[in-house]
N, C-alpha and C positions, 0 to 999 in steps of 0.2 A: 525335223518336223516343222519347226518354226519357219525355216526357209520355204517350206511348201505350203505355208499358211494353214497348217493343221494344228489344232489346239486340243489338248486333253481337258476333260471336265475337271474343275477344281477338286471335286471329291476324290477323283482318281489320284491326283497329285497328293492330296492330304493323306490318303491311306498309304501311299508309297512312302511318303515322308515319315509318317508315324512308324511304319515298319522298319525303316532304316534307323531311326532314333532308338527304337526298341532293341533292334539287333546289335547295335553298337553299345547301348547301355550306358553311354557316357557323353555328356555335352560340356564343352569348354566355352565359357562366356568370357570374352576378352574385353576388358574395360579400358577404353582409351578415348580421350583423356580421362583420367580417373574422376575428375570433378564434374564432367559432363559426358558420360559414356555414350558413344555413338551407338553401341550395341542396343541400348534401350530406346533409341530414337528411330530404329529401323523395324518396321512392322514384321518383316520376316524373322528377325532375331527374336522379337517378342513371341512370335508363334513357335519358334524352336524351343524357347525357354518354357513356354506354356505346355508344349507337348511333353517335354522332358519331366516337368514337375508332376504332370498328371499320369505318367506311366510308372508302374511299379518297377522297382529295382533299376531305375535309371539315375545315375549320379550326375550332379551338376557341380562343376568346379568353376569358380570365378577366378580369373587370372588378370594380372597386370603385367604389361611388358616391363622390362628392367628399368627403363627410363621413367616410366610412370610410377613404378614402385618407389624409386628414389624421390620423385616429386611428392608422392603420397606420404612417405616417411618424413620428408622435410616439412610438409604441411602440418603433420601431427606434432612434430617437435617444436615448430615455431609459431604456428597459428592456433594449435590446440584442436581438440576433438570437435568443437562446435562448427568449424568450417567443413569438416568431413560430414557431420550429421546434416548440415544444411544442404550440401551437395546431393546427398542421397535421398533427402526428404522431399525433393521437388520433382520427383519422377512422375510423369503423366503419360500413360500409354496412349491416351486418346490423341496425343500429338505425334505419335509415331508415324513414319512416312513409308511409302513404297514408290517405286518409279512408275508403277501401273495402277491407276485408280481401281480397276476391277480386282486386282489382288488385295488391295486394302479392304474392299467391301467383303470379299470372300473370307479373308482372315478374320475380320471382325465378326462375321457370322459364325465361323468355327469357334471363336472365343466366347460365343453366346452374347455378342453385343450387336447393337444396331448402329448404323453410321450416324443417325440423327441424334443430337443432344447427348453426346457421350459425357460431357462435363457434369451432367446431372444424373447419370446412370449409376444406380447402386452396384450393378455387376462390374462396371468399369472401375468404380472406387474399390471394390473388393479385389480385383486383379492388381490394381496399383498397390494396395496394401500388401498383398502376397509378395509382389516383387520387392517392395521396400523392406519387408521383413526378411526376405532371403538376402538382400544386400546388407541389412543390419547384422544378420548372423555372420555373414562373411566379414563385415567390418570388425565385429567384436573379436573374431578368431584371428584376424590379421593385425589389428591395431594393438591388441593386448601385449604380444611380445615386443612390439616396437616401443610401446610406452614403458614397459618394464626395463628394456635396455637403456632407454633414454634416462629414466629415473635412476637406474643403477650407476650410470656414468655421471649424472649430475650430483649424486650423493657420494661419489668416491671420496674417501677420507672421513666421512661422517661416522661417528661412533654410534649414533642412535639408530635403532631399527625402526623403520617407518610404521610397522604394525604396533610396536610398543608405544610410539608417540601417539598414534591414533587412539589406542586404548586408554592412555593417560588423559587425553582430552575428554 
């Protein structure tokens, strides 16, 4: 159709897209690089995530490629949790891009946002917060076992139980 210069209305595409996400029931969000995920900088990916989050019984899994998982683990072990929190706390959907300006306009409309003045938009801030919360939940579930392994290895040979030490303090 594109070659014949025929275009579908965006609402047709949105409905078909939602139907596919609903029928699959599962979205995989690939974060790479982990500290500045391209996924959240692309408006189509934001739309995919938004669609999945708003559909009942649709699961969203956040994944890191193996190399990024190693980098993430290293950052946690050597830089600490604050670098990770900082990386995920600076997500701004209003800066997400598309290759076609019309797509950006339509997607923002579907998200309930207007193109003008997104930095001050309460709806945009709400969507940013939802995405950051989703990433925070993923971060907690992913970082906890990494930190536990790191601490267990760091305390190898220690006789004190960390919980007992904390209780004594």
